[in-house]
C-alpha positions in Angstrom: 32.5 1.6 15.5 32.6 5.1 14.0 34.6 5.6 10.8 37.3 8.3 11.2 37.6 10.8 8.4 40.8 12.6 7.5 40.3 16.3 7.3 41.8 19.1 5.2 44.7 17.2 3.7 44.8 15.5 0.3 48.5 14.6 0.1 51.6 15.4 2.1 55.3 14.9 1.2 56.4 15.3 4.8 57.2 11.8 6.2 56.7 12.9 9.8 53.2 14.4 9.1 50.3 12.8 11.0 46.8 13.2 9.8 44.2 15.0 11.9 41.0 13.0 12.2 37.5 14.4 12.5 36.1 12.9 15.7 32.4 12.9 15.4 30.6 12.3 18.7 27.5 10.1 18.5 24.5 11.6 20.1 23.2 9.7 23.1 19.7 8.3 22.5 17.1 9.8 24.7 14.5 7.6 26.4 11.4 7.0 24.4 9.2 9.1 26.6 11.6 12.0 26.5 11.5 12.1 22.6 9.3 14.6 20.8 8.4 12.9 17.5 6.4 14.4 14.7 4.5 12.4 12.1 3.3 13.9 8.9 2.5 13.1 5.2 4.9 14.7 2.7 4.6 15.0 -1.1 7.3 17.6 -1.8 9.9 16.7 -4.5 8.5 13.2 -4.9 6.5 13.5 -8.1 3.2 13.5 -6.2 4.0 10.3 -4.3 3.1 10.3 -0.7 5.5 9.3 2.1 5.0 9.3 5.9 7.7 11.5 7.4 8.8 10.9 11.0 10.9 13.8 12.4 12.4 14.8 15.7 14.3 11.7 16.8 17.3 12.5 19.0 19.9 9.8 19.3 22.4 7.5 17.7 22.1 6.8 14.0 21.9 3.0 14.7 18.9 3.5 17.0 17.2 5.6 14.3 17.8 2.9 11.7 16.4 0.3 14.1 13.3 2.4 14.6 12.9 2.8 10.9 13.2 -0.9 10.3 10.5 -1.6 12.9 8.1 0.9 11.3 8.8 -0.4 7.8 8.2 -4.0 8.8 5.0 -3.2 10.7 3.6 -1.2 7.8 4.8 -3.8 5.2 6.4 -1.2 3.0 9.8 0.2 2.1 11.4 3.5 3.3 14.7 5.2 4.2 16.5 7.2 6.8 17.7 10.6 5.4 19.1 13.6 7.3 17.8 12.3 10.7 14.3 11.7 9.4 12.5 8.4 8.6 10.6 8.2 5.3 8.0 5.4 5.1 6.6 4.9 1.6 2.8 5.5 1.5 0.2 7.1 3.6 0.6 5.5 7.0 0.3 8.5 9.3 -2.2 7.0 11.7 -0.6 3.6 11.8 2.9 5.0 12.5 1.4 7.3 15.1 -0.2 4.3 16.9 3.0 2.2 16.6 5.2 5.0 18.1 2.7 5.5 21.0 2.8 1.8 21.6 6.6 2.0 21.8 6.4 4.7 24.4 7.3 7.8 22.4 5.7 11.2 22.8 4.2 11.7 19.3 2.4 14.6 17.6 0.7 14.6 14.2 1.5 17.5 11.8 -0.6 18.6 8.9 -4.2 18.2 8.1 -4.8 14.8 6.6 
């Protein structure tokens, strides 16, 4: 259930005032074979530490979190979901690529290594 956020009002003294709510629509998750997923290694703003970055997922945030959980458990490491991307701690580009192919996603590798 999506959490409704009140917009543009901090406080009102009007007893008949009704708050306007920001209705955010969840994206519908595309089928796995319709997704264009990109896998790369990223070191930017991470003090030289490497993370495997999974970009391009189109769908509901819950489905993105479920995919991240699957990838983290199969790689045996931690990670996070930020700004619609999945971050997997460590250099697991090939392993994540293979796992996503096995799940039926259309996947491309980005970057040289």
